[in-house]
N, C-alpha and C positions, 0 to 999 in steps of 0.2 A: 644243622640245616647251616648251607652254607645262606650267610647275607646278599643277595643277590636277586635282581627280578630279569634280570637279562636270560633267555635262554641263548641256547648255541643260534638259534636265525635271527635274534636280534643281535648277537654279538657280530655277523656277519653282515646284517647290514650297516653298523655301524665301521665296521673297518671302508666296507665298498664305499660309502658317503666319503670318508679321509680319503680313498684314492682318486676321488671324483667320480663315481658312478661307474666307470669307464665296463667297459662290458666283455673286454679281450681277457677275463679272468675268472673263469667259474666261482660259484660258492664254495663249491669243493676243494679250491684252490684257498681260497679264505679262511674254509674249517681247518686246513690241514694247518695255515700257519697259525692260526690260535691255538690247534694244539701243540707247536712248536714253542709258541709263547710261555704256553703252562708248563712246556717240558725247562725250559731254560729258568722260569721263573723257581720252579722247584729244586733245580740245583741249586740256585743262591743260595738259598736259607732252608731250615727244617721249622715250617709252619705251624702254629698251634693249630688251624685247622686241619692238617695231615695227617695230626698225632692220633692213632688208634690202637685200641688191644686185639686182641684173637686170644682163643685160647681152646685148648687140648689135652685130651684126658691121656694119661701114658700109665698103660700098659703094666706087669709085674714081666719080668724075661724068665720064661724056663727052658729046660731040653728041651723043651716039646713044643714049644711057641715059633713062630713065622721068624721070629730075630736071633737063628743061630746061622752060622758060615755052614760048606759044602759036607766040613768035616765033622760036621754034630756040637761046634764045642759055642757055649755061649761066647757073644760080644759084648766087649767091656764097654760100649756106651750105645747110645742110639743116635741113629738116624732120620732128620726131618727134611725130608723136601719142601723148599719156599717156593721152586716155579711154578705159576699159575698152569694149569689145566695138565701137567703129567706125574707119573709117577716114577720112581727111581730104586733102582737095586744098589747098592753100595757096599763093598766089600764083602760079598757073599751071603748079604744081608739083606732083606726088605726095609724100605724107609716109610714114613706114613707123608705125607702130605698133607701140608697147615695151608689154610686158605686165609688170605691176607685182602684186605676191602679197596677199594678205590681203584687207582693202578695200579696196585700193587706193592712190594716191600721197598723203600729205599734204603731207610736207616733203620738197626735196630738199636731200641734206646734201654730195654731192661727185660729179664728174664728172671719170674717169680713162680717158685714151686708150693703148692699148697699142697695140706694131707689130712687126713683126720683119723681117731681113734678105729673107722668103719670103713671099709674100702670102699671107693664109689660114693664118700659123703655123707655128714657134713662136711667140708676141707674146713677144719677150725682153726690150724696153726697154719703159718707161712713159713718163707725167709726168699732172699733173691740169690741169684747162683751169678759167679765172679766168670766175669768172661777171661780167655784165655786167648792170645794170638794163635794163628794155626800153624808155626813152624814149632811154637813153645807146647803145643796140643800136641804134636807129634812128636816131640823130641819127650817130653815125659810120659807118653803115651806110642810109643811105638812099635808096638804089637798087639791091636786090635782085637785080634783073634785068640790072643792068648787061653790057653784054657785054665789059667790062674785068675778067674773072674773078681774081680769086686762089685760086690753088690751092697747098695745102702743109700742113702741118700744122695740124690747129684748134688754135685757141689760145683762143676764150672760149666762151660758152654765155650765154643769155637765155632764159626762156620767158614764153611768152605764149597765152592763152585754150586750156591745157592744151597747146601742143607745147610740144617741146626744140627751138631754134636752135643749130646749131652756124655757126662762122666759124673756116676758111676752107673750101674746094672741098676735098673728103679727091684726095688725088692718089694715093693708094694705100690699101689692105682696112688698117681700124684695125680694133680690138675697144674699143666704150665700155663703161665699168662703171657704175654710178651707185650711190652709198650713195644710201639714202633712209629715211627714217622712213613706214609706212605708217598705214592708219585700220586699225580690226579687222576682222574679217571679219563678216558678219552672224551672232546667233546663231540655228543651226536645230537640230540634234541635238547639236553636238558641244561638248568645254570650248570657253572663249573662249580666245583669243589673249593675255591677257595672263596674266604669272606672277605666282601666290599671290595675286589681286588679286579673286576670287569673295565676298571678307564685305566691300569697297565694291561691289563690282554689285548686292548683294542688299538694302545699306543706302538706297546712291540711288537703285533700283528701288523699292525699299518707299515713301521720301519721295514721290518722281513718281507711287506710286501712292494714297497718303493726301491726296494735294494733288487729285489730279482727283476724290477723292470728297469732296471740300472738307471735309476733317478737316485741317484748316491743322496746329493744335498738335501734332501727333505726325507729321503730316512731315518740320515745322521739326527734330523732336527728332530723326528717322531723317537729317536730310539733316548736322545737325551730328554725327552718328556717322562719315557718308560722308566729312565733309570732315576731319574728325580725320584719317582713317586714309588720306587722299589724300595730305594732311601728309608724314606719315609714311614711305607709299609713296615719296614725291616725295626725303624727304632719305636714303631709303636707294637710290635708285635713283645718287644722284648722289655717291653715297660709295663706287664702287666701287673698292676699291683698287687695281685696275690701270688705272684709269684717270685715277689719277693721276700725273703723269707730270713731272719735277725735271729741269731741263737746266743743268747746270755746265760750270765750266771756262774759264779762260783761254788756254792754251797751243795755240800753234802747231804744236807735235807731238803732232797724233790723230792716230789712226782714223778719226775725222768727215768728214763732207761735204769735200772738198777741203782739208782742214787748217785751215779755218774752226769752231773749235764755238759762235760767235755764231749759224751757220747752220744746226745743227743739234742743235735742243732738244730732241729724244728719245732722246738718248744719257745716261743719268745718270751713266757714267762716266770724261767726258773730263774733262780736268786734274789738275791733283798737287798 
């Protein structure tokens, strides 16, 4: 939950006070500036509070499934639409829609696939997929509707036109979990999705407001204040103690991954 006590109306009131409580701009104008301020802040940094996860079950593809092209051959990858509120058909086979929180997907961080001994769970084993750039993906898989379909564990993914592409063809039911950074949800009535950053939003929205009124000097002053606050917030966001992970150790007699401490940089107690 966001560490904020200021609702959207409270934020509007603060911006209005900075502008001298003038009446030639409506609350709707001020709310729009606040939402622009949110977007600008989100562009600057991948904030911890905007990191979320989402999941979806991957069903096996068969010749009788909906995931086939017009000729009835199985596609070599499965697509997932990442654009909210729409469905999509790509390369002749139907995609599924992934639901993202807050204001939608900004940047994907990781894709994990889990499976178990029985389809549908429990999912007792998991692994991370590797990312392939779009051009590399297309070069390595130039004909995704090939009748020579490769089934098995998904190993790679890519993103293109707001879709997620997986390869290979699912040969069983999997659970896909996506870690991602989101855009903040638009301010309407509730507090912002940002944690403890109301002062930044207020100053940045005030700067936008003064610039829209042609009062450049005041706008620059509030922008400078918001910029200093943003730099402080980024430094604090990157200084989370639990995110400083140190690996050490050279001994093969370790409880790390398979006795190879160099393969397990996330355990700081290995070695002697």
